C-alpha positions as CSV (number, residue, x, y, z in Angstrom):
1,X,52.4,80.8,102.4
2,X,53.8,78.7,105.3
3,X,52.1,78.3,108.6
4,X,54.1,77.5,111.8
5,X,51.9,75.0,113.6
6,X,54.5,74.4,116.5
7,X,52.6,75.2,119.7
8,X,55.7,76.4,121.7
9,X,56.1,80.1,122.2
10,X,59.5,81.8,122.8
11,X,59.2,83.9,126.0
12,X,61.3,86.9,126.6
13,X,64.3,86.6,129.0
14,X,64.6,88.7,132.1
15,X,66.6,91.9,131.9
16,X,70.1,92.1,133.3
17,X,71.7,94.3,136.0
18,X,74.3,96.5,134.4
19,X,77.4,97.9,136.1
20,X,80.1,100.3,135.0
21,X,83.8,100.1,136.0
22,X,85.3,103.6,136.3
23,X,88.8,102.2,136.2
24,X,88.6,100.1,133.0
25,X,85.6,102.0,131.4
26,X,83.9,98.7,130.8
27,X,80.3,97.5,131.4
28,X,79.3,94.2,132.9
29,X,76.0,92.4,133.0
30,X,74.6,90.0,135.6
31,X,71.3,88.4,136.9
32,X,69.6,87.6,133.5
33,X,67.9,84.3,132.8
34,X,65.7,82.6,130.2
35,X,63.5,79.5,130.1
36,X,65.2,77.9,127.1
37,X,68.5,79.7,126.5
38,X,71.3,78.7,128.9
39,X,72.8,81.6,130.9
40,X,76.2,81.3,129.1
41,X,74.5,81.6,125.7
42,X,72.7,84.9,126.6
43,X,73.9,88.1,125.0
44,X,73.2,91.7,125.8
45,X,72.2,94.9,124.2
46,X,73.4,98.2,125.7
47,X,71.8,101.6,125.5
48,X,73.8,104.7,126.5
49,X,72.6,108.3,126.3
50,X,73.1,111.7,127.8
51,X,69.6,111.8,129.2
52,X,67.2,109.2,130.8
53,X,66.0,106.7,128.2
54,X,68.2,108.1,125.4
55,X,70.5,106.2,123.1
56,X,72.3,109.1,121.5
57,X,75.8,107.7,122.5
58,X,75.2,104.0,121.8
59,X,72.0,103.1,120.0
60,X,70.3,99.9,121.2
61,X,68.7,99.0,117.8
62,X,65.6,98.3,119.8
63,X,62.4,100.2,120.6
64,X,61.8,101.7,124.0
65,X,59.8,98.6,125.1
66,X,62.6,96.3,124.1
67,X,61.4,95.1,120.7
68,X,64.4,94.2,118.6
69,X,64.6,96.1,115.3
70,X,67.3,93.7,113.9
71,X,67.5,89.9,114.1
72,X,71.0,89.6,115.7
73,X,72.7,88.5,118.8
74,X,73.9,91.1,121.4
75,X,77.4,91.6,122.8
76,X,79.0,90.2,125.9
77,X,81.1,93.2,126.5
78,X,81.2,96.9,125.6
79,X,84.3,99.2,125.6
80,X,83.3,102.8,126.3
81,X,85.3,106.0,125.8
82,X,83.4,108.6,127.8
83,X,84.1,112.3,128.2
84,X,85.1,113.6,131.6
85,X,82.5,115.5,133.4
86,X,79.6,114.3,131.2
87,X,76.6,112.6,132.9
88,X,75.6,109.4,131.2
89,X,72.6,107.1,131.5
90,X,72.8,103.4,130.6
91,X,70.6,100.4,130.7
92,X,70.6,97.0,129.0
93,X,68.4,94.2,127.7
94,X,69.0,90.5,127.4
95,X,68.9,88.7,124.0
96,X,68.2,84.9,123.8
97,X,69.0,82.4,121.1
98,X,65.8,83.3,119.2
99,X,66.9,86.9,119.0
100,X,64.1,87.9,121.4
101,X,64.9,90.8,123.7
102,X,63.8,91.5,127.2
103,X,62.6,94.9,128.4
104,X,65.4,97.3,129.4
105,X,66.6,96.9,133.0
106,X,67.1,99.5,135.6
107,X,68.9,102.6,134.3
108,X,72.2,103.6,135.9
109,X,73.6,107.2,136.0
110,X,77.3,107.9,136.2
111,X,79.9,110.6,135.6
112,X,83.3,109.6,134.5
113,X,86.2,111.0,136.5
114,X,89.5,110.9,134.7
115,X,92.4,113.1,135.7
116,X,91.2,114.7,138.9
117,X,93.4,116.2,141.6
118,X,92.5,117.8,145.0
119,X,93.9,119.3,148.2
120,X,94.8,116.8,150.9
121,X,95.0,118.8,154.1
122,X,95.3,122.6,154.8
123,X,95.6,124.9,151.8
124,X,97.4,127.5,154.0
125,X,100.9,126.7,155.3
126,X,101.7,128.9,158.3
127,X,105.3,128.8,159.6
128,X,104.5,131.0,162.5
129,X,107.2,133.2,164.1
130,X,110.8,132.3,163.1
131,X,114.0,133.9,164.2
132,X,115.8,135.8,161.5
133,X,118.2,133.6,159.4
134,X,116.8,130.4,160.9
135,X,115.1,127.6,159.0
136,X,112.6,125.5,160.9
137,X,111.3,122.1,159.8
138,X,109.6,122.2,156.5
139,X,105.8,122.4,156.0
140,X,104.2,120.2,153.3
141,X,101.6,121.0,150.7
142,X,99.7,117.8,150.3
143,X,97.6,116.8,147.2
144,X,95.9,113.6,146.1
145,X,94.9,112.0,142.8
146,X,91.2,111.3,143.1
147,X,90.7,110.2,139.5
148,X,91.4,106.9,137.7
149,X,94.3,108.1,135.6
150,X,97.8,109.3,136.4
151,X,98.3,113.0,137.1
152,X,101.4,114.7,135.9
153,X,102.7,117.7,137.9
154,X,104.3,119.9,135.2
155,X,105.5,122.8,137.3
156,X,105.9,123.8,141.0
157,X,106.6,127.5,141.4
158,X,106.4,130.3,143.9
159,X,104.3,133.2,142.8
160,X,106.5,136.0,144.0
161,X,109.8,134.3,143.8
162,X,110.8,135.4,147.4
163,X,114.0,133.7,148.5
164,X,112.6,133.3,152.0
165,X,110.4,130.4,150.8
166,X,112.0,127.5,149.0
167,X,110.6,124.3,147.4
168,X,112.6,121.2,148.5
169,X,113.9,118.9,145.8
170,X,111.0,118.9,143.4
171,X,112.2,118.1,139.9
172,X,109.3,118.1,137.5
173,X,107.6,116.4,135.8
174,X,106.2,114.3,138.6
175,X,103.7,111.5,138.1
176,X,101.1,110.8,140.8
177,X,99.3,107.4,140.3
178,X,95.5,107.1,140.8
179,X,94.5,107.1,144.4
180,X,98.0,108.3,145.6
181,X,98.9,111.4,147.5
182,X,102.0,113.6,147.1
183,X,103.7,116.0,149.5
184,X,105.7,119.0,148.4
185,X,108.1,120.4,151.1
186,X,108.5,124.1,151.6
187,X,111.0,125.9,153.9
188,X,110.9,129.4,155.4
189,X,114.0,131.4,156.2
190,X,113.1,135.0,157.2
191,X,115.7,137.7,156.5
192,X,113.7,140.7,157.9
193,X,111.2,141.2,160.7
194,X,107.5,141.1,159.9
195,X,105.0,139.0,158.1
196,X,105.8,137.5,154.7
197,X,103.3,135.9,152.3
198,X,103.6,134.0,149.1
199,X,101.7,131.4,147.0
200,X,102.8,127.9,145.9
201,X,101.4,127.2,142.4
202,X,101.2,123.6,141.1
203,X,100.3,123.2,137.4
204,X,99.2,119.7,136.2
205,X,97.2,118.0,133.5
206,X,94.2,117.6,135.9
207,X,90.9,118.3,134.2
208,X,89.3,119.7,137.4
209,X,92.1,121.8,138.9
210,X,94.9,122.4,136.3
211,X,96.3,124.8,138.8
212,X,96.4,124.3,142.6
213,X,97.4,127.2,144.9
214,X,98.7,126.9,148.5
215,X,99.0,130.1,150.6
216,X,102.3,130.5,152.4
217,X,102.9,132.8,155.3
218,X,105.4,133.3,158.1
219,X,106.7,136.0,160.4
220,X,110.4,137.0,160.9
221,X,111.3,137.9,164.5
222,X,114.5,139.0,166.1
223,X,113.4,139.3,169.8
224,X,113.8,136.4,172.1
225,X,110.9,134.7,173.9
226,X,109.3,136.6,176.7
227,X,110.1,135.8,180.3
228,X,108.5,132.8,182.0
229,X,105.7,133.9,184.3
230,X,104.1,132.5,187.4
231,X,106.9,130.1,188.4
232,X,105.6,128.0,191.3
233,X,107.7,125.8,193.6
234,X,106.3,123.3,196.1
235,X,108.4,121.0,198.3
236,X,107.0,117.6,198.7
237,X,109.3,115.6,200.9
238,X,112.8,116.2,199.6
239,X,111.6,116.9,196.0
240,X,111.0,120.3,194.5
241,X,107.9,120.4,192.3
242,X,108.1,123.3,189.7
243,X,105.4,124.6,187.4
244,X,105.0,127.7,185.2
245,X,102.9,129.3,182.6
246,X,103.5,128.8,178.8
247,X,105.3,131.6,176.9
248,X,103.3,132.6,173.9
249,X,105.1,135.7,172.6
250,X,108.5,137.4,172.2
251,X,109.6,140.3,174.3
252,X,108.2,142.6,171.6
253,X,104.8,140.9,171.6
254,X,105.1,138.7,168.4
255,X,103.3,135.4,168.8
256,X,105.6,132.3,169.0
257,X,105.5,128.6,169.8
258,X,108.1,127.6,172.3
259,X,109.3,124.0,172.0
260,X,111.8,123.8,174.9
261,X,112.1,125.2,178.4
262,X,115.5,125.3,180.2
263,X,115.4,124.6,183.9
264,X,118.3,126.4,185.7
265,X,119.2,126.4,189.3
266,X,121.7,127.8,191.9
267,X,122.1,127.9,195.6
268,X,122.2,131.8,195.5
269,X,119.9,134.2,193.7
270,X,122.6,135.3,191.3
271,X,121.6,135.4,187.6
272,X,125.3,135.1,186.6
273,X,125.8,131.7,188.1
274,X,122.7,129.8,187.4
275,X,123.6,126.3,186.1
276,X,121.8,124.1,183.6
277,X,119.6,121.4,185.2
278,X,117.5,120.0,182.4
279,X,115.3,120.9,179.5
280,X,111.7,119.9,178.9
281,X,108.8,120.4,176.6
282,X,106.4,120.3,179.6
283,X,105.3,123.2,181.9
284,X,106.5,121.4,185.0
285,X,109.5,119.6,186.4
286,X,110.4,117.7,189.6
287,X,113.8,118.2,191.0
288,X,114.3,114.9,192.9
289,X,116.0,114.8,196.3
290,X,117.2,118.4,196.2
291,X,116.1,119.0,199.8
292,X,118.6,116.4,201.0
293,X,121.7,118.2,200.0
294,X,120.9,121.9,199.7
295,X,119.5,124.2,202.4
296,X,118.2,126.6,199.7
297,X,117.8,126.5,196.0
298,X,116.8,129.1,193.4
299,X,115.3,128.3,190.0
300,X,115.0,130.1,186.7
301,X,113.1,128.9,183.6
302,X,114.1,130.1,180.2
303,X,111.9,129.6,177.1
304,X,113.6,128.5,173.8
305,X,112.8,128.0,170.2
306,X,115.0,125.4,168.5
307,X,115.2,125.3,164.7
308,X,118.2,123.0,164.4
309,X,117.9,119.3,165.3
310,X,121.6,119.3,166.4
311,X,120.7,121.9,169.1
312,X,118.0,119.6,170.5
313,X,120.4,116.7,170.4
314,X,123.0,118.7,172.2
315,X,120.6,119.7,175.0
316,X,119.4,116.1,175.3
317,X,123.0,114.9,175.5
318,X,124.1,117.2,178.3
319,X,120.9,116.2,180.2
320,X,121.5,112.5,179.8
321,X,125.2,112.8,180.8
322,X,124.5,115.4,183.5
323,X,127.2,117.7,182.1
324,X,127.5,120.9,184.2
325,X,127.1,124.0,182.0
326,X,126.2,127.5,182.7
327,X,123.4,129.5,181.1
328,X,126.0,131.6,179.3
329,X,127.5,128.4,177.7
330,X,124.0,127.3,176.6
331,X,123.3,130.7,175.0
332,X,126.7,130.6,173.2
333,X,126.1,127.2,171.9
334,X,122.6,127.9,170.7
335,X,123.5,131.3,169.3
336,X,120.8,133.0,171.4
337,X,120.9,136.4,173.2
């Protein structure tokens, strides 16, 4: 029998604060201290379970009050391979050079998110009313990788296979890095009048949404925009101030979004000789100095929908260069009736 007569008693260290990095799946420890063991020499013992206080994933080799069941140092770092969607509970104790353990520190709860994808913006892409055989600017289906691993888009398809909707330049597979968003362009070219609907289906290796679906809808119209109503003209000095109401539908009542208004004028109220003055996206226009050179002036406003960027550039060019053109020439160039 041997008796230890040394009066010093080894006191337990303080517990650490544990943190979990969702990107690297690693734990880190901080804030522990001990009276005799330097901070750099402290080691740690981790407990991980699927419920509070449990160690069914990583056993701590200690009792619930921190008493060490083995005489061994702890570890500085733990590498963890969690399952997505599982809720885990973790806490840690500090081990000093005498293999004495602290109580377990505060327990953290976390859920590992791996390959996760979600919508980024609207899930319905509405092209509105489009003239037959015209293709407006594309709409975009936006998605985002909200996980910590890359997402691979394996297929991008249209449910019905209608030729009026088309996916723009999307060669799969496509890799979306963590935290990144991705946009898929869709065009709409109606061939017949009426509403057309379809679904864009995106299949990926995401664990939460292996299939994302975007609703697609558009309306084919053949009627031109309705007539401009409530045209008001006020002379302020030599300037003619024009204003009018927005056009919201075609001549047959289909809803539309007008993006340009032609401002036409003539010195006689003759529809056949109205000339082009300018085009605008606003609902008003000021004809500067017209009162100085014309005893009378008549105006006409025509609503337009432009689907071709070249059409818009042509209108802007004749406005900038003040090229005189008739309404008939404008209609011929734009292919509008």
